[in-house]
N, C-alpha and C positions, 0 to 999 in steps of 0.2 A: 504490499499498503505507500503511494506515493507520502512525504511526511504532509500538502498539507491538508486532505485524505485524512489520513490519522489526526489532524491537532481538529477539523471542522469531527468528526468523527466521541472525541473528545469531547470534547465542548458542547456536543447535542445532548449526547449519556450525564453530564453535568446539570447543565440543563434539567434537563427532565425528571432529575432528583431533586434538582430545588423546587420545581412545579410540583411535583410529589408529592414531599415534605409541609410546602406550603396547604397543598390540600388539604393534608390529614389533618393540619389545624383549625379549620372554616367552622364557625358555626352555620351547621345546618340545622332547619329549619320544618316543622308539620304542623298546618295549620288546619283547625277545623271549627266552623260556628255555627250555633245552633240557636236555635231560635222561640221564643215563647207564646204562651201565649197571654189577652190584658191581663194585668198587675198579677199571675200567676209567676212562682218559684221555682215551679213542675214543669220538663215536658217529657217527650216520650221520648228516648235513649236508644234505640234504632242503631243510632247513627255510630252509635259508639261502642257496636260491639267489634271484638280483635281485630278483625282481617278488616275494617276501618282504621285504626291504630299504626301510626308508624310499627316495623318491623324492626329500626333499628334499635340498638342502646339508647335508652335514652337518660339525659344527667339530671334534665328540670321543665317545668313544666308548668308552662304561666296561664290563668284560668281570670280570663277577667270580665265581671260582671258588665250589661249594661241596659239600659231604662228609654220607656221613648220619650214624650214631651210633656205627657201628662203628669200630673200630677205634684205637691212639692218634691221639694229639695231633698231634705230631711229619709222622706219617705221612698225618693228615688235608692238616694245613696242606701239605704236597707236593703229597697227591694231589690240592689242592684248585686248587693253581697247574699242573700236566701242566694240569689240563682245560680254566683257562683261559686255556694258553697254545695249546695244539690249536684252539679257538674262531677265538682270533687270527690261530696260520701259515691253516687256509679261509676266512678274512674275506677276511685277504691274499690270498690265492691268487687269491678269488673279484672280487678288486676290487685288482689291483695300484696303481693311482693315485692308490689312498688313503695322504696319508703315514705315517712309521710314529709322529708327533711328535701325531696325536688319538689313540693311542691308549692307555689307562690299564687296568691288569691287579690286580687286586688277588686275594687267598685267604684264603677268613675260617675253610675246614676247616669242623668243625662245631661253630662257633661261635654260624651262625643260621639253625637251624631251624626250618621254617613247619611242619611237621605230625606227628604218631609216625610214618608211613607212611614206611620210607627211602628206596622210591623217587620219593618227590617229594622228598627233600631232596638227591639227585642230580643235582642242576645246576648249568648257568653259565649268568647272567644277566646280557645284551647290549643293555648303553644305551642306545642313541643324545642324540643330545644336537645341535641347529639352532638359528639363531638366538641363538645367544647370545649378552650381553652385552660389548663388549669387556673383557677381566682388564685394567687398571693393571699397566703395569714396574711389577718389584719397586720401586726409587729412589719411586716416586710413591703407594704403601701402604707406611700406618705400620708400621716392621719388631715382630714382632713384640715380645711388653711383656720384657725382659730385667730378672730381679730378683738381688741374691744370696743365697747359702743364708741362709734365714730357721731357726735355730734355732724351734723351736715346740714343747720339753716334752725332756725325756731321751729318749725313745722315739721320736727325729725329730728328732734336730742332727744336719746332714747331713754325710757324711768332710769328711774336712778336704784328699783327693785333687779335691772339687767345683771347678770354675772360673767355671762359670756356669751357670743358673738360666735355659731360656726358657718364661714361657708361652704356647699358640697363644691370644691373645686374638684369629684370626682364627675359631675353628675349633669346632662345635659340632658338636651330634647330633641327629639327631629325637627325642622327650619317650621316655624309658625302655626305646630302644632301640642297640646300639654302631654306627648308620646315620648318614655325615652330611650336614646338610642342605645342600642346593641348593647358597647360601653358600658353605656352604665347600666344595662340591665346586670352584667357581667360583677359591675365594683358594687350595688345596692347594699347586698348580703356582707361589706364587710363597711358598709361605709356604717350598717345598722349598728356593728357588733361591737360599735365606736361611743356609737351616737345614747346604745343602752348602759353606760358609766353613769346617764343626767336623767336616765328611768323614771330617778323619784323625781325630777325637776316640773317645774311646772315650764312649757315649752311653745314656743311659737313658730311654726312654718312661716315664712315674709315666703313670697317673690317677686323677682324683679322682670325687669325687659330691660331691652339698650333701645331710647329711642331719644334721642337728643334733642332738644331743643325747652316748651314749656312744658308743663306739670298734665299727664293726662286726663282728661274726664272718669270718671268709673264705667261710660259705659262704653270707652274709646275701646273695639278688639284689641289694642294691647294689651292694655288696664285689665280687660276681663280674659286672658290667659295669661298674664301675669297669677292671675288668682286660682286658672284653672290648677297651673304648674304646680302653685304650693299646694293643689286641692291634691293631685300627684302624689306626692313625697308625703304629703300626710294620712290617703288612705295605705299605701305600702306602710307607713311605720304602723298605724292602726295593726295589718295580719301582721303580724311580727310583735306583735304584743304591747305596743305603746297605749299605755291608757287614755283611753277618750277624756275623761275629764280632767287631766292636767296637757292636755294637744289643743294645742287650735290651730288653722292656717285662716292666712290674709292676702289678698294682691295687694303690692305696692305701687305699681306700675314702674312705674321713672321717676319715682320720690326721693331716690339717695344715690343719683349716680355716678359709679367710683372715677370713672373718665367719661364729665359731663364732653367732650369734646373727644368721641376715637378716634385714630387715624391708623386703627388696624381689629383684625380679628377675631386678636388675640382681646386687644382690647373692651370690643364690642364683647366679649361672650365675659368680663372682666363686670361689667353691667350685665346680663339677664344674664343670670345668678337664681338659687333657691338658698338660706340663710336660713340657722334656728337661731331661735334669740332661748337663752337660757336664765332664769329667773336665780334667784339667791337661795341657798336653804332657808 
């Protein structure tokens, strides 16, 4: 074999090996969407039969409950949670060998409508994650950044009872949505383990967006987005066992801009963040 051809073959083999290793580390997903009757938290589950579920090993399962727009926010939050828990129980019945630790339950209420048709919104989304890259233990991850109370003008001075402000630097969302990115989904268990050291304190989840200029009106879509993102973290914390009596959430819009005049994506991300305010003991 001529030397150039030999080098080309070796290079091709190396590229093939690299591609196969990268493919082995990718997160693969299968999704089921189950619809519910009006104001019900049970449904027929023939679609959950074993032949409809992924055959490959499953690392984690995220079950997200949704409702239509009818009814109050609190009622729909509770209904969407019951729907997600019902599907969780059905999966556990069908596959008792699946450990409880692989399940993640999220209740979105009526905050993530995908259609003007109510029956389409009354759903539970089940996402199966496989071949997940290993998540570093909490001690190996850089902890969420801690910041002291940050006065930012007379309307945004933090109350004196605030002990610690935790910025969730590892948590991001898909653009213009309250949906966690895949990287954030992988980081969330470690972030929750870190936050549990404050589990006995009163905490508030605050959502912010990047919007230079005048303060956003509470009816502005970006202000509403800041509320939905705070709510997404709040609901995840509840699913991890945090006490709803000690936990609340609030959208803050662009009321405290870390970078008032962002010049890069990194600076924009500093503004569109979720913070946890932790009260003193």
